[in-house]
TIRO-2110 file (N, C-alpha, C; in Angstrom, 1 decimal):
// TIRO-2110
-92.2, 78.6, -7.9, N, 1, A
-91.1, 78.3, -8.8, CA, 1, A
-89.9, 79.3, -8.5, C, 1, A
-88.7, 78.8, -8.3, N, 2, A
-87.6, 79.7, -8.0, CA, 2, A
-87.1, 80.5, -9.2, C, 2, A
-86.2, 81.4, -8.9, N, 3, A
-85.7, 82.3, -10.0, CA, 3, A
-84.9, 81.5, -11.1, C, 3, A
-84.1, 80.5, -10.7, N, 4, A
-83.4, 79.7, -11.7, CA, 4, A
-84.3, 78.8, -12.5, C, 4, A
-85.3, 78.3, -11.9, N, 5, A
-86.3, 77.6, -12.6, CA, 5, A
-87.0, 78.4, -13.7, C, 5, A
-87.3, 79.7, -13.3, N, 6, A
-87.9, 80.6, -14.3, CA, 6, A
-87.0, 80.9, -15.4, C, 6, A
-85.7, 81.1, -15.1, N, 7, A
-84.7, 81.3, -16.1, CA, 7, A
-84.6, 80.1, -17.1, C, 7, A
-84.6, 78.9, -16.5, N, 8, A
-84.6, 77.7, -17.3, CA, 8, A
-85.8, 77.7, -18.3, C, 8, A
-86.9, 78.0, -17.7, N, 9, A
-88.1, 78.0, -18.6, CA, 9, A
-88.0, 79.0, -19.8, C, 9, A
-87.5, 80.2, -19.5, N, 10, A
-87.2, 81.2, -20.6, CA, 10, A
-86.2, 80.6, -21.6, C, 10, A
-85.2, 80.0, -21.1, N, 11, A
-84.1, 79.5, -22.0, CA, 11, A
-84.7, 78.4, -22.8, C, 11, A
-85.4, 77.5, -22.2, N, 12, A
-86.0, 76.3, -23.0, CA, 12, A
-87.0, 76.8, -24.0, C, 12, A
-87.8, 77.8, -23.7, N, 13, A
-88.8, 78.3, -24.7, CA, 13, A
-88.1, 79.0, -25.9, C, 13, A
-86.9, 79.6, -25.6, N, 14, A
-86.2, 80.4, -26.6, CA, 14, A
-85.3, 79.5, -27.5, C, 14, A
-85.1, 78.2, -27.1, N, 15, A
-84.2, 77.3, -27.8, CA, 15, A
-84.8, 76.0, -28.2, C, 15, A
-85.8, 76.0, -29.1, N, 16, A
-86.6, 74.8, -29.4, CA, 16, A
-85.7, 73.8, -30.2, C, 16, A
-84.6, 74.2, -30.7, N, 17, A
-83.7, 73.2, -31.5, CA, 17, A
-82.7, 72.5, -30.5, C, 17, A
-82.7, 72.9, -29.3, N, 18, A
-81.8, 72.3, -28.3, CA, 18, A
-82.6, 71.4, -27.4, C, 18, A
-82.0, 70.2, -27.2, N, 19, A
-82.6, 69.2, -26.2, CA, 19, A
-82.0, 69.5, -24.9, C, 19, A
-82.8, 69.8, -23.9, N, 20, A
-82.2, 70.1, -22.6, CA, 20, A
-82.5, 69.0, -21.6, C, 20, A
-81.5, 68.7, -20.7, N, 21, A
-81.7, 67.8, -19.6, CA, 21, A
-81.3, 68.5, -18.4, C, 21, A
-82.2, 68.7, -17.4, N, 22, A
-81.8, 69.3, -16.1, CA, 22, A
-81.1, 68.3, -15.3, C, 22, A
-80.0, 68.8, -14.8, N, 23, A
-79.2, 67.9, -13.9, CA, 23, A
-79.4, 68.3, -12.5, C, 23, A
-80.1, 67.5, -11.7, N, 24, A
-80.3, 67.8, -10.3, CA, 24, A
-79.6, 66.7, -9.6, C, 24, A
-78.4, 67.0, -9.1, N, 25, A
-77.6, 66.0, -8.6, CA, 25, A
-77.0, 66.4, -7.3, C, 25, A
-77.3, 65.8, -6.2, N, 26, A
-76.7, 66.1, -4.9, CA, 26, A
-75.4, 65.4, -4.6, C, 26, A
-75.1, 64.4, -5.4, N, 27, A
-73.9, 63.6, -5.1, CA, 27, A
-72.6, 64.2, -5.8, C, 27, A
-72.8, 64.8, -7.0, N, 28, A
-71.7, 65.4, -7.7, CA, 28, A
-71.8, 66.9, -7.5, C, 28, A
-71.1, 67.4, -6.5, N, 29, A
-71.2, 68.8, -6.2, CA, 29, A
-70.5, 69.6, -7.3, C, 29, A
-71.0, 70.7, -7.7, N, 30, A
-70.4, 71.6, -8.7, CA, 30, A
-70.9, 71.3, -10.1, C, 30, A
-71.6, 70.2, -10.3, N, 31, A
-72.1, 69.8, -11.7, CA, 31, A
-73.1, 70.9, -12.1, C, 31, A
-72.9, 71.3, -13.4, N, 32, A
-73.8, 72.4, -13.9, CA, 32, A
-75.3, 72.0, -13.9, C, 32, A
-76.2, 73.0, -14.0, N, 33, A
-77.6, 72.8, -14.0, CA, 33, A
-78.2, 72.1, -15.2, C, 33, A
-77.6, 72.3, -16.4, N, 34, A
-78.2, 71.8, -17.6, CA, 34, A
-77.2, 71.1, -18.5, C, 34, A
-77.7, 70.1, -19.2, N, 35, A
-76.9, 69.4, -20.2, CA, 35, A
-77.7, 69.7, -21.5, C, 35, A
-77.1, 70.3, -22.5, N, 36, A
-77.7, 70.6, -23.8, CA, 36, A
-77.2, 69.8, -24.9, C, 36, A
-78.0, 69.6, -25.9, N, 37, A
-77.6, 68.8, -27.1, CA, 37, A
-78.2, 69.5, -28.3, C, 37, A
-77.3, 69.9, -29.2, N, 38, A
-77.8, 70.7, -30.3, CA, 38, A
-77.9, 69.8, -31.6, C, 38, A
-78.3, 70.4, -32.7, N, 39, A
-78.6, 69.7, -33.9, CA, 39, A
-77.3, 69.3, -34.6, C, 39, A
-76.1, 69.8, -34.2, N, 40, A
-74.8, 69.3, -34.7, CA, 40, A
-74.4, 68.0, -34.0, C, 40, A
-75.2, 67.6, -33.0, N, 41, A
-74.8, 66.4, -32.2, CA, 41, A
-73.8, 66.6, -31.2, C, 41, A
-73.7, 67.8, -30.7, N, 42, A
-72.8, 68.2, -29.6, CA, 42, A
-73.4, 68.5, -28.3, C, 42, A
-72.8, 68.0, -27.3, N, 43, A
-73.2, 68.3, -25.9, CA, 43, A
-72.5, 69.5, -25.3, C, 43, A
-73.1, 70.1, -24.4, N, 44, A
-72.5, 71.2, -23.7, CA, 44, A
-73.3, 71.4, -22.3, C, 44, A
-72.7, 72.1, -21.4, N, 45, A
-73.3, 72.3, -20.1, CA, 45, A
-73.6, 73.8, -19.9, C, 45, A
-74.6, 74.0, -19.1, N, 46, A
-74.9, 75.4, -18.7, CA, 46, A
-75.2, 75.5, -17.2, C, 46, A
-74.5, 76.4, -16.6, N, 47, A
-74.8, 76.8, -15.2, CA, 47, A
-75.7, 78.0, -15.2, C, 47, A
-76.8, 78.0, -14.5, N, 48, A
-77.7, 79.1, -14.4, CA, 48, A
-77.5, 79.9, -13.1, C, 48, A
-77.5, 81.2, -13.2, N, 49, A
-77.3, 82.0, -12.1, CA, 49, A
-78.3, 83.2, -12.2, C, 49, A
-78.9, 83.5, -11.1, N, 50, A
-79.8, 84.7, -11.0, CA, 50, A
-79.3, 85.5, -9.8, C, 50, A
-79.2, 86.8, -10.0, N, 51, A
-78.7, 87.7, -9.0, CA, 51, A
-79.6, 89.0, -8.9, C, 51, A
-79.6, 89.6, -7.8, N, 52, A
-80.3, 90.9, -7.6, CA, 52, A
-79.4, 92.0, -7.9, C, 52, A
-78.1, 91.8, -7.9, N, 53, A
-77.1, 92.9, -8.2, CA, 53, A
-76.3, 92.5, -9.4, C, 53, A
-75.0, 92.8, -9.2, N, 54, A
-74.0, 92.5, -10.3, CA, 54, A
-73.1, 91.3, -9.9, C, 54, A
-73.1, 90.9, -8.6, N, 55, A
-72.2, 89.9, -8.1, CA, 55, A
-72.8, 88.5, -8.4, C, 55, A
-72.0, 87.6, -8.7, N, 56, A
-72.4, 86.2, -8.9, CA, 56, A
-71.6, 85.3, -7.9, C, 56, A
-72.3, 84.4, -7.2, N, 57, A
-71.6, 83.6, -6.2, CA, 57, A
-71.5, 82.2, -6.8, C, 57, A
-70.3, 81.6, -6.7, N, 58, A
-70.0, 80.3, -7.1, CA, 58, A
-69.4, 79.5, -6.0, C, 58, A
-69.8, 78.2, -5.9, N, 59, A
-69.2, 77.4, -4.9, CA, 59, A
-67.8, 77.0, -5.4, C, 59, A
-66.9, 76.6, -4.5, N, 60, A
-65.6, 76.1, -4.9, CA, 60, A
-65.7, 74.9, -5.9, C, 60, A
-66.8, 74.1, -5.7, N, 61, A
-67.0, 72.9, -6.6, CA, 61, A
-67.4, 73.4, -8.0, C, 61, A
-68.2, 74.4, -8.1, N, 62, A
-68.6, 74.9, -9.4, CA, 62, A
-67.3, 75.5, -10.1, C, 62, A
-66.5, 76.2, -9.4, N, 63, A
-65.3, 76.8, -10.0, CA, 63, A
-64.4, 75.6, -10.4, C, 63, A
-64.2, 74.6, -9.6, N, 64, A
-63.4, 73.5, -10.0, CA, 64, A
-63.9, 72.8, -11.2, C, 64, A
-65.2, 72.6, -11.3, N, 65, A
-65.8, 72.0, -12.5, CA, 65, A
-65.4, 72.7, -13.7, C, 65, A
-65.6, 74.0, -13.7, N, 66, A
-65.4, 74.8, -14.9, CA, 66, A
-63.9, 74.9, -15.3, C, 66, A
-63.1, 74.9, -14.3, N, 67, A
-61.6, 74.9, -14.5, CA, 67, A
-61.2, 73.6, -15.1, C, 67, A
-61.8, 72.5, -14.7, N, 68, A
-61.4, 71.2, -15.2, CA, 68, A
-62.1, 70.9, -16.6, C, 68, A
-63.2, 71.6, -16.9, N, 69, A
-63.9, 71.4, -18.2, CA, 69, A
-64.1, 72.8, -18.8, C, 69, A
-63.0, 73.3, -19.4, N, 70, A
-63.1, 74.7, -20.0, CA, 70, A
-63.8, 74.8, -21.3, C, 70, A
-64.1, 73.7, -22.0, N, 71, A
-64.6, 73.7, -23.3, CA, 71, A
-66.1, 73.3, -23.3, C, 71, A
-66.9, 74.0, -24.1, N, 72, A
-68.3, 73.6, -24.2, CA, 72, A
-69.1, 73.7, -22.9, C, 72, A
-68.6, 74.6, -22.0, N, 73, A
-69.3, 74.9, -20.8, CA, 73, A
-69.7, 76.4, -20.7, C, 73, A
-70.8, 76.7, -20.2, N, 74, A
-71.3, 78.1, -20.2, CA, 74, A
-72.0, 78.4, -18.9, C, 74, A
-72.0, 79.7, -18.6, N, 75, A
-72.7, 80.2, -17.5, CA, 75, A
-73.7, 81.3, -18.0, C, 75, A
-74.9, 81.1, -17.7, N, 76, A
-75.9, 82.1, -18.1, CA, 76, A
-76.5, 82.8, -16.8, C, 76, A
-76.4, 84.1, -16.8, N, 77, A
-76.8, 84.8, -15.6, CA, 77, A
-77.8, 85.9, -16.0, C, 77, A
-78.8, 86.1, -15.1, N, 78, A
-79.8, 87.1, -15.2, CA, 78, A
-79.8, 88.0, -13.9, C, 78, A
-79.7, 89.3, -14.1, N, 79, A
-79.8, 90.2, -13.0, CA, 79, A
-81.3, 90.7, -12.9, C, 79, A
-81.8, 90.6, -11.7, N, 80, A
-83.2, 91.0, -11.5, CA, 80, A
-83.4, 92.3, -10.7, C, 80, A
-82.3, 92.9, -10.3, N, 81, A
-82.4, 94.1, -9.5, CA, 81, A
-83.0, 95.2, -10.2, C, 81, A
-83.4, 96.3, -9.5, N, 82, A
-84.1, 97.4, -10.1, CA, 82, A
-83.2, 98.2, -11.0, C, 82, A
-81.9, 98.2, -10.7, N, 83, A
-81.0, 99.0, -11.6, CA, 83, A
-80.3, 98.2, -12.6, C, 83, A
-80.7, 96.9, -12.7, N, 84, A
-80.0, 96.0, -13.7, CA, 84, A
-80.6, 96.3, -15.1, C, 84, A
-79.9, 95.8, -16.1, N, 85, A
-80.4, 96.0, -17.5, CA, 85, A
-81.4, 94.9, -17.8, C, 85, A
-81.5, 93.9, -16.9, N, 86, A
-82.5, 92.8, -17.1, CA, 86, A
-82.1, 91.9, -18.3, C, 86, A
-80.9, 92.1, -18.9, N, 87, A
-80.5, 91.3, -20.0, CA, 87, A
-79.9, 90.0, -19.4, C, 87, A
-80.0, 89.0, -20.2, N, 88, A
-79.4, 87.7, -19.9, CA, 88, A
-78.0, 87.8, -20.5, C, 88, A
-77.0, 87.4, -19.6, N, 89, A
-75.6, 87.4, -20.0, CA, 89, A
-75.1, 86.0, -20.1, C, 89, A
-74.3, 85.7, -21.1, N, 90, A
-73.7, 84.3, -21.2, CA, 90, A
-72.2, 84.5, -21.2, C, 90, A
-71.5, 83.6, -20.5, N, 91, A
-70.1, 83.6, -20.4, CA, 91, A
-69.6, 82.2, -20.6, C, 91, A
-68.4, 82.0, -21.2, N, 92, A
-67.8, 80.7, -21.3, CA, 92, A
-67.3, 80.3, -19.9, C, 92, A
-67.5, 79.0, -19.7, N, 93, A
-67.1, 78.4, -18.4, CA, 93, A
-65.6, 78.6, -18.1, C, 93, A
-64.8, 78.8, -19.1, N, 94, A
-63.3, 79.0, -18.9, CA, 94, A
-63.0, 80.3, -18.2, C, 94, A
-64.0, 81.2, -18.1, N, 95, A
-63.9, 82.5, -17.5, CA, 95, A
-64.5, 82.6, -16.1, C, 95, A
-64.7, 81.5, -15.5, N, 96, A
-65.4, 81.5, -14.2, CA, 96, A
-64.6, 82.3, -13.1, C, 96, A
-63.3, 82.2, -13.1, N, 97, A
-62.6, 83.0, -12.1, CA, 97, A
-62.8, 84.5, -12.3, C, 97, A
-62.7, 84.9, -13.5, N, 98, A
-62.9, 86.4, -13.8, CA, 98, A
-64.3, 86.8, -13.5, C, 98, A
-65.3, 85.9, -13.8, N, 99, A
-66.7, 86.2, -13.5, CA, 99, A
-67.0, 86.2, -12.0, C, 99, A
-66.3, 85.3, -11.3, N, 100, A
-66.5, 85.4, -9.8, CA, 100, A
-65.9, 86.7, -9.2, C, 100, A
-64.8, 87.2, -9.8, N, 101, A
-64.2, 88.4, -9.3, CA, 101, A
-64.9, 89.7, -9.8, C, 101, A
-65.4, 89.7, -11.0, N, 102, A
-65.9, 90.9, -11.6, CA, 102, A
-67.4, 91.0, -11.7, C, 102, A
-68.1, 89.8, -11.6, N, 103, A
-69.5, 89.8, -11.7, CA, 103, A
-70.0, 90.2, -13.1, C, 103, A
-71.1, 90.7, -13.2, N, 104, A
-71.7, 91.1, -14.5, CA, 104, A
-71.0, 92.3, -15.2, C, 104, A
-70.0, 92.8, -14.5, N, 105, A
-69.2, 93.9, -15.2, CA, 105, A
-68.3, 93.3, -16.3, C, 105, A
-68.1, 92.0, -16.2, N, 106, A
-67.2, 91.3, -17.1, CA, 106, A
-68.0, 91.2, -18.5, C, 106, A
-67.3, 91.5, -19.6, N, 107, A
-67.9, 91.4, -20.9, CA, 107, A
-68.4, 90.0, -21.2, C, 107, A
-69.6, 89.9, -21.5, N, 108, A
-70.2, 88.6, -21.8, CA, 108, A
-69.9, 88.2, -23.3, C, 108, A
-69.9, 86.9, -23.6, N, 109, A
-69.8, 86.5, -24.9, CA, 109, A
-71.1, 86.7, -25.7, C, 109, A
-72.2, 86.7, -25.0, N, 110, A
-73.5, 86.9, -25.6, CA, 110, A
-74.4, 87.7, -24.6, C, 110, A
-75.2, 88.6, -25.1, N, 111, A
-76.1, 89.4, -24.3, CA, 111, A
-77.5, 89.2, -24.9, C, 111, A
-78.4, 88.8, -24.1, N, 112, A
-79.8, 88.6, -24.6, CA, 112, A
-80.1, 87.1, -25.0, C, 112, A
-81.3, 86.7, -24.8, N, 113, A
-81.6, 85.3, -25.1, CA, 113, A
-81.4, 84.9, -26.5, C, 113, A
-81.7, 85.7, -27.5, N, 114, A
-81.5, 85.4, -28.9, CA, 114, A
-80.1, 85.1, -29.2, C, 114, A
-79.2, 86.0, -28.7, N, 115, A
-77.7, 85.8, -28.9, CA, 115, A
-77.2, 84.5, -28.3, C, 115, A
-77.8, 84.2, -27.1, N, 116, A
-77.4, 83.0, -26.4, CA, 116, A
-77.9, 81.8, -27.2, C, 116, A
-79.1, 81.8, -27.7, N, 117, A
-79.6, 80.7, -28.6, CA, 117, A
-78.7, 80.5, -29.8, C, 117, A
-78.4, 81.6, -30.5, N, 118, A
-77.5, 81.4, -31.7, CA, 118, A
-76.2, 80.8, -31.3, C, 118, A
-75.6, 81.2, -30.2, N, 119, A
-74.3, 80.6, -29.8, CA, 119, A
-74.4, 79.2, -29.4, C, 119, A
-75.4, 78.8, -28.7, N, 120, A
-75.5, 77.4, -28.2, CA, 120, A
-75.9, 76.5, -29.4, C, 120, A
-76.7, 77.0, -30.3, N, 121, A
-77.0, 76.2, -31.5, CA, 121, A
-75.8, 75.8, -32.3, C, 121, A
-74.8, 76.7, -32.2, N, 122, A
-73.6, 76.5, -33.0, CA, 122, A
-72.4, 75.8, -32.3, C, 122, A
-72.6, 75.4, -31.1, N, 123, A
-71.5, 74.7, -30.3, CA, 123, A
-71.1, 73.5, -31.1, C, 123, A
-69.8, 73.4, -31.4, N, 124, A
-69.3, 72.2, -32.1, CA, 124, A
-69.4, 72.3, -33.6, C, 124, A
-70.0, 73.3, -34.1, N, 125, A
-70.1, 73.4, -35.6, CA, 125, A
-68.8, 74.0, -36.1, C, 125, A
-68.6, 73.9, -37.4, N, 126, A
-67.4, 74.5, -38.0, CA, 126, A
-67.5, 76.0, -38.1, C, 126, A
-68.7, 76.6, -37.8, N, 127, A
-69.0, 78.0, -37.8, CA, 127, A
-68.2, 78.7, -36.7, C, 127, A
-68.0, 78.0, -35.6, N, 128, A
-67.3, 78.6, -34.4, CA, 128, A
-65.8, 78.4, -34.5, C, 128, A
END
């Protein structure tokens, strides 16, 4: 099992109220890895990234997708390197250019799986 598959497994286990669909699509380049559906009846997408350092690599197609779809899109990243905090970071898709430039030095909207869960469960609610 690859690192992104392991990250998906952690995310799925931590978010039992969210229905996840893995998108494995070779014809639509740049399409995010996951489609989520929360209890408020709202859809959102998540791109998963795993890195050994602080840099994150995005294809031009991934950048184009997030620029074209800035709302209800997220990027969840996990650093596995020996000097990393091993925290899971979540960013809004609208910040993909900053994230590509700064990597995990960029302030995340959520840190840790529990914070990510809370944010994703609230997508589309009046609480946000």
